[in-house]
C-alpha positions as CSV (number, residue, x, y, z in Angstrom):
1,M,55.7,-222.3,-228.8
2,T,53.5,-225.3,-228.1
3,R,50.8,-224.9,-225.5
4,R,51.2,-227.1,-222.5
5,P,48.2,-229.2,-221.7
6,L,46.1,-228.5,-218.6
7,V,45.9,-231.0,-215.7
8,G,42.3,-231.6,-216.6
9,E,43.5,-232.9,-220.0
10,A,45.9,-235.5,-218.6
11,V,43.6,-238.5,-218.9
12,G,43.0,-237.7,-222.5
13,V,46.8,-237.2,-223.1
14,L,47.5,-240.6,-221.5
15,E,44.8,-242.3,-223.5
16,G,46.2,-240.8,-226.6
17,E,49.6,-242.2,-225.9
18,L,48.0,-245.6,-225.2
19,G,46.1,-245.4,-228.5
20,A,42.8,-245.6,-226.8
21,G,40.0,-245.3,-229.3
22,R,42.2,-246.8,-232.1
23,R,42.6,-250.1,-230.3
24,A,41.4,-251.9,-227.2
25,L,43.5,-251.3,-224.1
26,A,43.1,-254.9,-223.1
27,G,45.2,-255.9,-226.1
28,L,48.2,-254.0,-225.0
29,A,51.3,-255.8,-223.6
30,T,52.9,-254.5,-220.4
31,E,56.0,-253.2,-222.3
32,D,53.7,-251.2,-224.7
33,V,51.9,-249.6,-221.8
34,W,55.2,-248.7,-220.0
35,L,56.6,-247.0,-223.2
36,A,53.3,-245.1,-223.6
37,F,53.4,-244.0,-219.9
38,L,57.0,-242.8,-220.4
39,R,55.9,-240.7,-223.4
40,F,53.1,-239.3,-221.3
41,G,55.6,-238.7,-218.5
42,R,57.8,-236.6,-220.8
43,R,54.9,-234.3,-221.7
44,L,55.1,-231.2,-219.6
45,F,51.8,-229.8,-218.3
46,D,50.7,-226.3,-217.4
47,V,51.7,-226.5,-213.7
48,P,53.8,-224.1,-211.5
49,D,57.6,-224.5,-212.0
50,T,58.3,-225.8,-208.5
51,P,59.6,-229.2,-207.3
52,D,57.2,-231.9,-206.3
53,V,54.2,-230.4,-208.2
54,D,54.4,-233.0,-211.1
55,G,55.4,-236.5,-210.2
56,L,55.4,-240.0,-211.7
57,L,54.9,-243.1,-209.6
58,F,55.7,-246.7,-210.5
59,Q,54.3,-249.1,-208.0
60,Y,53.3,-252.8,-207.8
61,G,52.1,-255.4,-205.4
62,T,49.2,-257.7,-204.6
63,Y,46.2,-255.8,-203.5
64,A,42.4,-256.4,-202.9
65,F,41.1,-252.9,-203.4
66,D,37.7,-253.7,-205.0
67,G,37.6,-257.5,-205.2
68,P,39.7,-260.5,-204.8
69,P,43.5,-260.1,-204.4
70,T,45.3,-259.4,-207.7
71,F,48.8,-258.4,-208.7
72,T,48.7,-254.8,-209.8
73,L,51.2,-252.5,-211.6
74,D,50.1,-248.9,-211.1
75,L,51.7,-246.3,-213.3
76,A,50.5,-242.9,-212.0
77,R,51.1,-239.2,-212.5
78,Q,50.4,-236.9,-209.6
79,F,49.8,-233.1,-209.9
80,E,49.7,-230.8,-206.9
81,I,46.8,-228.4,-207.1
82,S,47.0,-225.1,-205.2
83,D,44.2,-223.1,-203.8
84,N,43.6,-219.4,-204.6
85,D,46.2,-218.4,-202.0
86,G,48.9,-220.6,-203.6
87,D,48.8,-223.1,-200.7
88,H,48.4,-226.8,-201.2
89,G,44.8,-227.7,-202.0
90,H,44.9,-231.3,-203.1
91,Y,46.4,-233.7,-205.5
92,V,45.1,-235.1,-208.8
93,Q,46.4,-238.5,-209.7
94,V,46.0,-240.0,-213.2
95,H,46.4,-243.8,-213.1
96,C,47.2,-246.5,-215.6
97,E,46.5,-249.6,-213.6
98,L,47.4,-253.0,-215.0
99,R,46.0,-256.1,-213.3
100,Y,47.3,-259.6,-213.8
101,G,45.5,-261.9,-211.4
102,L,47.5,-264.1,-209.0
103,A,50.5,-266.3,-209.7
104,P,53.2,-267.4,-207.2
105,A,55.9,-265.7,-209.3
106,L,54.0,-262.4,-209.0
107,E,53.2,-262.7,-205.4
108,A,56.9,-263.4,-204.7
109,L,57.8,-260.0,-206.1
110,G,56.2,-258.4,-203.0
111,S,55.5,-254.7,-203.3
112,F,57.6,-251.7,-204.5
113,D,57.2,-248.1,-205.3
114,S,59.4,-245.4,-206.8
115,W,58.7,-241.7,-207.5
116,F,60.1,-239.3,-210.1
117,F,59.4,-235.5,-209.9
118,H,59.9,-233.1,-212.8
119,G,62.0,-230.1,-211.6
120,A,63.7,-232.0,-208.9
121,G,67.0,-232.4,-210.8
122,D,66.6,-236.0,-211.7
123,D,66.6,-237.4,-215.2
124,L,63.4,-239.2,-216.3
125,G,65.3,-241.6,-218.6
126,E,67.7,-242.6,-215.8
127,W,64.8,-243.2,-213.5
128,A,63.1,-245.4,-216.1
129,E,66.3,-247.3,-216.7
130,R,66.8,-248.0,-213.0
131,L,63.2,-249.4,-212.9
132,T,63.6,-251.6,-215.9
133,E,66.9,-253.0,-214.6
134,R,65.1,-254.4,-211.6
135,A,64.7,-258.2,-211.6
136,A,60.9,-257.8,-211.0
137,W,60.6,-255.9,-214.3
138,K,62.0,-258.8,-216.2
139,T,59.1,-260.9,-214.8
140,I,56.4,-258.2,-215.2
141,R,57.3,-256.9,-218.7
142,T,56.5,-260.0,-220.6
143,L,53.1,-260.5,-219.1
144,Q,49.7,-259.7,-220.7
145,P,47.5,-257.8,-218.3
146,A,44.1,-259.2,-217.7
147,E,42.7,-255.7,-217.3
148,I,44.0,-252.1,-217.9
149,R,42.2,-249.2,-216.3
150,V,42.9,-245.5,-216.9
151,Y,41.3,-243.1,-214.5
152,Q,41.7,-239.9,-212.5
153,E,41.1,-239.3,-208.8
154,Q,41.5,-236.5,-206.4
155,V,43.5,-237.3,-203.2
């Protein structure tokens, strides 16, 4: 039986799916990043077998978090971390953030978010298909990101 990776290994697993180290992330097209994120999303991690402990987030919008406004597609995975008593302690989020700059067509998309949780009875493939059927995806998928960031944060 294959060992499931630990939550602390998640950034490395995502970077491996993206081919980080073998090629520059900045050279990846949006569609390539999405397919790598879905491969990452299919990997099961060493987490409790309970709903809402391992989730995927697809979100986009125009934001100015650390500079001028930019259209951002954020593909994230969230893990719930329990304390020693088994109660909620915090979340760890692993982000693959694609930034595109500003264009009227992107700003017109507004903002959107959608969650998928392993163990909640939904199918990852069906969730992904619903997202790629959205009109906004047809605009975003063909774009070349100006920047791609992979990072982890505790929330």
